[in-house]
C-alpha positions in Angstrom: -150.3 116.0 3.4 -146.7 116.1 2.6 -145.8 116.2 6.2 -147.8 113.1 6.9 -146.0 111.2 4.1 -142.6 112.4 5.5 -143.4 111.1 9.0 -144.7 107.8 7.6 -141.4 107.4 5.6 -139.4 108.1 8.7 -141.3 105.4 10.7 -140.7 102.8 7.9 -137.0 103.5 7.8 -136.6 103.3 11.6 -138.6 100.0 11.6 -136.3 98.5 8.9 -133.2 99.5 10.8 -134.5 98.0 14.1 -135.4 94.7 12.3 -131.9 94.6 10.8 -130.3 95.0 14.2 -132.3 92.2 15.7 -131.4 89.8 12.9 -127.7 90.7 13.3 -127.9 90.1 17.1 -129.5 86.7 16.6 -126.8 85.5 14.1 -124.1 86.5 16.6 -125.7 84.5 19.4 -126.1 81.5 17.2 -122.4 81.7 16.2 -121.4 81.9 19.8 -123.5 78.8 20.7 -121.9 76.9 17.8 -118.5 77.8 19.0 -119.3 76.6 22.5 -120.8 73.3 21.3 -117.9 72.4 18.9 -115.9 69.6 20.5 -112.1 70.0 20.8 -110.2 67.1 19.2 -107.7 65.5 21.7 -104.9 63.1 20.9 -104.9 60.0 23.1 -101.6 58.0 23.5 -101.9 54.3 22.8 -102.0 52.0 25.8 -98.7 50.3 26.6 -98.4 46.6 26.2 -97.6 45.3 29.7 -95.8 42.3 28.2 -93.4 44.5 26.2 -89.9 45.0 27.7 -87.5 47.7 26.8 -84.7 46.7 24.5 -81.0 47.7 24.8 -77.9 47.6 22.7 -76.5 44.1 23.1 -73.0 45.5 23.0 -73.5 47.6 26.1 -74.3 46.6 29.7 -75.3 49.0 32.5 -72.9 49.1 35.3 -73.9 49.4 39.0 -73.5 53.2 39.0 -75.8 53.5 35.9 -73.1 54.1 33.3 -73.0 52.0 30.2 -70.2 49.6 29.9 -69.1 48.3 26.6 -68.4 44.5 26.3 -66.1 45.2 23.4 -63.1 44.3 25.6 -59.5 43.8 24.4 -58.1 40.3 25.1 -55.3 40.1 27.5 -51.9 39.2 26.0 -50.6 35.7 26.6 -47.8 36.3 29.0 -46.4 32.8 28.8 -46.2 33.0 25.0 -44.5 36.4 25.3 -41.9 34.9 27.8 -41.1 32.1 25.4 -40.7 34.5 22.4 -38.5 36.9 24.5 -36.3 34.2 26.1 -32.7 35.4 26.1 -30.0 33.2 24.7 -27.3 32.9 27.2 -23.8 31.8 26.2 -22.5 31.9 29.8 -21.8 28.6 31.7 -23.9 27.7 34.7 -22.4 28.9 38.0 -20.6 26.7 40.5 -19.5 27.0 44.2 -16.7 25.6 46.3 -18.1 24.3 49.6 -15.8 23.9 52.6 -16.4 23.5 56.4 -15.9 27.3 56.9 -18.3 28.3 54.3 -19.0 28.7 50.5 -17.5 30.7 47.7 -19.0 31.3 44.3 -16.6 30.8 41.5 -15.8 33.6 39.0 -16.4 32.5 35.4 -13.1 32.6 33.5 -12.2 31.5 30.0 -14.9 29.4 28.4 -16.3 28.1 25.2 -20.1 27.6 25.4 -22.8 26.5 23.1 -26.5 27.3 23.4 -27.9 23.9 22.4 -31.4 25.0 21.3 -30.2 27.8 18.9 -26.8 26.3 17.9 -25.1 29.6 18.8 -21.7 29.6 20.5 -19.5 32.1 22.4 -15.9 32.0 23.6 -13.9 34.0 26.1 -10.1 33.7 26.4 -7.5 34.6 29.0 -8.2 37.5 31.2 -7.0 38.5 34.7 -8.1 36.7 37.8 -11.1 38.6 39.3 -11.0 37.9 43.1 -13.9 37.5 45.5 -14.3 39.8 48.5 -12.1 37.5 50.7 -10.4 34.1 50.5 -12.2 30.9 51.5 -10.5 29.3 54.5 -9.8 25.6 54.0 -8.0 23.1 56.3 -5.3 21.0 54.9 -6.6 17.4 54.5 -10.2 18.7 54.3 -12.5 17.4 51.5 -14.2 20.3 49.7 -16.9 19.8 47.1 -17.8 21.5 43.9 -21.6 22.1 43.6 -24.1 24.0 41.5 -27.7 25.0 41.9 -28.2 24.9 38.2 -30.4 22.1 36.8 -28.1 21.8 33.7 -24.9 21.2 35.7 -23.5 18.0 34.1 -19.7 18.3 33.4 -18.0 15.0 32.4 -14.5 16.1 33.4 -13.3 18.3 36.3 -9.7 19.3 37.2 -8.2 21.8 39.7 -5.2 23.9 38.8 -3.5 25.6 41.8 -1.5 28.8 41.5 0.4 30.7 44.1 -1.7 33.5 45.5 -1.6 36.5 47.8 -3.4 37.0 51.0 -3.5 40.8 50.6 -3.3 41.7 46.8 -3.1 45.3 45.7 -6.4 45.0 43.9 -9.3 42.6 43.2 -7.9 41.8 39.7 -4.6 39.9 39.6 -2.7 38.3 36.7 -2.0 34.6 36.5 1.6 34.8 35.5 3.3 32.2 37.6 3.5 28.4 37.0 0.9 26.3 38.8 2.0 24.5 41.9 -0.4 21.5 41.5 -2.9 20.0 39.1 -5.5 17.5 40.2 -8.0 15.4 38.2 -11.3 15.1 40.1 -14.2 12.7 39.9 -16.8 14.6 37.8 -19.7 12.8 39.4 -18.6 13.3 43.0 -17.1 16.7 42.5 -15.0 16.2 45.6 -11.4 17.3 46.3 -9.3 16.3 49.3 -7.0 19.3 49.8 -3.3 18.5 50.1 -1.5 21.8 50.1 0.9 23.6 52.4 -0.5 26.4 54.5 -0.6 29.4 52.2 -2.9 31.4 50.0 -3.7 30.2 46.5 -5.6 31.1 43.3 -7.4 28.0 42.1 -8.9 27.3 38.7 -11.6 24.6 38.3 -11.6 23.5 34.7 -14.6 21.7 33.4 -15.6 20.0 30.1 -19.3 19.4 29.1 -20.8 17.1 26.5 -22.7 18.7 23.6 -25.2 17.4 21.0 -24.0 20.0 18.5 -21.3 18.6 16.2 -20.9 21.8 14.1 -17.9 23.0 16.2 -16.2 19.6 16.6 -15.4 20.3 20.3 -17.0 20.0 23.7 -18.1 22.9 25.8 -15.5 24.1 28.3 -15.7 26.4 31.3 -13.2 27.6 33.9 -14.1 28.9 37.3 -11.7 30.8 39.6 -11.5 30.7 43.4 -9.4 32.4 46.1 -8.4 30.1 48.9 -6.3 30.2 52.1 -5.1 26.8 53.4 -4.4 26.5 57.1 
């Protein structure tokens, strides 16, 4: 009897364990099916508006090679304004030349008193030795030579020529004017012409000019002396 009860108990326990295993297996299968059926959430990007255009920084423009170029440019300086501001004040008289049939010689500026009309400044140079040109200008006796200038502001109202004895072969290019002049001639300022009447020789010639001025502060006209080296044949 006891043995029958023991066997019955064993069968009951085994049946309970088998039922428990079947229930556990069913729950696992249901969980797997649920996992497979669960949808995965995906993020969808919004559709682009075909009418929308990309915007860019208005201060930059793209160059041909793809690099951005800034339109924050620096303005160019006004060269004309700079030239006017930096204009140099010259207190040197305009240049003149002595024109003969044989050629032309540019005069060396000698003693002068000059006024810069716009600024009212004045400068004066006195005395000094005679700075010779490279060679004397050859002039024929009786020839008419003229005094000319390429300067626009050439307008002397008096011209005179002072002739000094010269040297054909001086020791240097700088010589003193220690001797007395051999002749002095008043010339027509408008024509600027001089008919040479000198003996055949070499001379140092000073052309002395006076110029009107609108500046009354100095109570004198502008003056300029030009020096030439001439051989008369």
